[in-house]
N, C-alpha and C positions, 0 to 999 in steps of 0.2 A: 316509248311505252313506259307508263308509270309502274313502279314496283308494287306488287300485290301486298296489301296489308292483311295480315292474318288476324282479323278480329271479327266482331259481330255487330251488326247494326242494332239488333235487339239484344240488350244485355241479359234478358231473361234466358235467351238461348245459350249464351256463354255460361250461365249458371246451371244449365241442365247437364253439364259434364257428368258421366262420359257417354251421353247419347250419341248415336251414329246417324248420319244423314247430312243434308245440306242446309246451309244458312247463308243469308246475304251479309256481306261485310260492309264496312263504313264507306267503301267505294261503290257500293251498289252491285258488286259481283257475287254470284253464287259460288260458294266453296263447299267441297265435299269433305266432311270430317269423319275419319275412321280410326279412332284412337287405339283400337285393339291391334292394328297392324304395327304400331310402335311398341306396344306392350309385349308382344311375343318375342321381339328382338332383345328384350331385357331379361330373358329367362335365366341367364347365368347370374345376373345381379339378384334376381328374386330368390334363386336357390341359395346364393351366398348369404342373404339376410336371414335365411333359416338355418345357417350353420353348416351347409353342405359345401365341402371344399372341392369335391370332384368336379372337374371342368367338363363342359360339353365338348364333344369331339367335332371335327369338321363335318362328319356325316350328319350329326344332330343339327348343326347350323344349316346344313344344306336342306334339311326337311323344313326348317323355319323359312328359309329363303324361297323354297318352292311354293309354300303357302302364300307368301307375299306376292310372288310372281303371278300366281293364278288370280289373286284378288285384283291385281292391276290389269291383267288381261280381260277379266270380266268387266271391269270398269270401261275399258276401251271398246269392247264389243257393244256394251249398252250405249255408249256415246255415239257410235257409228249407226246403230239401229235407230236411235232417236233422230239423228241428223237426216237419215234417209227418209224416215216417215214424215218429218216436218217438211222436207224439200218437196216430196210428192204432193202432200196436202196443200202447200202454199202455191203449187203450180196448177192446182185444180184437178188433181187426180192423174191417172195414167193416160187419159185421152188427149192431153195437151200436146200438140205437135211441135210447139216452139221450144220445148225443153226436153232433156233426155230423161224424162220420168220413167220410161220403159227400162232404160239401162240401170238407173238408180234402183228402181223397183226390184230388179233381179238380184240385188245384193241383200234385200231384206230377208229372204229365206236363209241365206248364208249366215247372217248375224243372229237370227233366231236360233238356228241350229247350234252355233257356237255358244250362245248364252246358256242354253240348257246343258250342254256338255260341260262348260266351265263351272256352272253351279253344282253339278253332280261331283266333279272332281274336287271342287272347293271344300265339300263336306269332309272328305277323307284327308285332304291336306291340312285342313283346320284341326282335325282330330290328332294328327301326328305332331303338329306344331305346338298345340296348346298343352300337351301332356307334360312338357318340361317345366311348365310353370304351375302345374296342378298337383303332380304326384312326386313323392320322394323317390320311389323306385319306378321310374317311368318305363323301364324295359318291359314290365308286365302290364302296362296300361293298354287299353284298346287303341288300335291304329285304324279302325274303320268306324265311320259315323254310325252305321247300323248297329254296331256293338256298343259304342259309347252311349247312345241314347237308351240302352237297355241295361246298363251296368248297375251292379249292386253297390249301395252306399258304403258298405263295410268291407268291400272286396280288396281295397288298396289303401295304404297310408297316404293321406293327402296333406298338402301344404296349405290348403284353404279349408273353409267350411264346406265339406263335401256335399252335404244336403243342399246347400244353396247352389253349388255348381251343378248338381244333377237337375235341380229344378230349373235352372237357367237353360239347360239343354232341353229337357222334356216338355217344358211349358211353351217352347218356341220351336218345335221340330216339325210342324205340319208341312212346311215348305219341302222337306225331304220326301214326304209322301207323294208330292207331285212329280218327283224325279225317279222314284224307285218302286217297282211293283212288289206287292205282297200277295202271295197266293195267285188267284186267277185274274185279279183286277189288273188291267193294263193302264198304267199312267202315262202322262204325256211324254216324258223323256224316254222311257223304255219303248214307247210306241214309235218315236222318231228313230231310235237306235236299232230296233230289232224287227220292225215290220215295214212292209211296202206302203207307207202312208205319206203321200206327197203333201207339201205345204202349199196352200192356195192363198194368193194375195189378191185383195180387191180394194178399190176405192169407191167412195160414195159421197155425194154432196151436190150443191147447186149454188146459184147466186144468193139464195136466201138461207142456206144452211151450210156451215163450214164443212170443208172437205175432211174426210176421215179415212185413214188407211187401216185395214184390218188383215190379220193373218190367221188362217185356220188350218187345223190338221184334218185331212180328209180320210175317213175310214168308212167305206161303203157309202151309205146315205147320211152318215153322221159327220157334222162339222163341229170341231172343238176349238174354241178360241185359244190362241197361243200368246197373245200380247198381254191380256189382263193378268194371267197367272204370273208373268214375269214381275210385274210391279208388286204383286202380293208376296212372292217369294223373296224378293230383294228387301222388302219392308220387314219381313219376319227374320231374315238373316241379320239385319241391323238391330232388331230388338234382341235377338239372341246374343250377338256380340256385346251389346250394352250390358246385358245381365251377366255374362261371363266376365267381362271386364271388372264389374263391381265386386265379384267374388275374389279377385286377385289383388287389386290395387285400390288404394284410397287416393283421394285428391279432389280438388274442387275447380280445376281450370284446365283448359286445353293447351297442349304444347304445339306451337306453330311449326316447329322443326320436323315433327314426325307424324302428327295427328291428322294432317290435311293432305289429301291427294291433289296434286297440281298436274294437269295435263293440257297440251295444246288444244285449242278448239273453243267454240262458243260455250259459255258457261251454262246456258240453258240446255245444251246437248250433254255436257259433261255431268250434269246432275239429273238428267232425264231418267225416269224409272226409280230414282232413289227417293226416300221419304224426307220431308223437311224435319229438322230437329224441333222438338217440342219446346214450348216456352216454360214448361214445368220441369222440376227436378226429376231426373231419371231415378 
């Protein structure tokens, strides 16, 4: 097996650093680029450049590691969901007796559930991990995303342009509203977590129309689509990560050692649900 080359087929995508998402390399392989995951591991260096000598403790490092772990678990759950959906669709839906479409189909609600859980957890793990690179006195910084998105610009001394950082969060936080209820409105993740709302899976198609797999949340006579919001949320998380990255670090190129997530599997599945990197500068 040839060694993967960490480059870009479209040079305009390479120039769009630090955009988050997938791009095809010179070998024709789709690669997923998430440079913020490397940047948070450099919190100690970032603080040192601002003249802060106090080192991060093992507990602080653990909070960063936990964020990275959840990002990778989210990536794996998205990969497996995409693989299951493609398998069932390519087999002609659940009615095909020659393939184990019924068995594979039963994993789809599992992965959907996991993705909503991981996205919700990722919000708070991101908040805890990013504070070391943003705030001088991070002990007083928000540790929950619901508080971070509402924080006051003048409340803490920052290592970055705090107005730009807050805009990066608040301009790209609609995905969180899909996961957490406010008031009486019940959103998808909270409905999955706290209410008896089963996930319904169905396939549709024929010889003239490609087969499609759909997942719905059943609540009374109401069916709410679960797959389309996943793509929308992941896309906005990537946009937020890109904007946050720009407030912390400068640079004009991707680092192949840490900016790219490499995982076993078909590249089409590994990048499923993730946005393609734009050809314009972020």
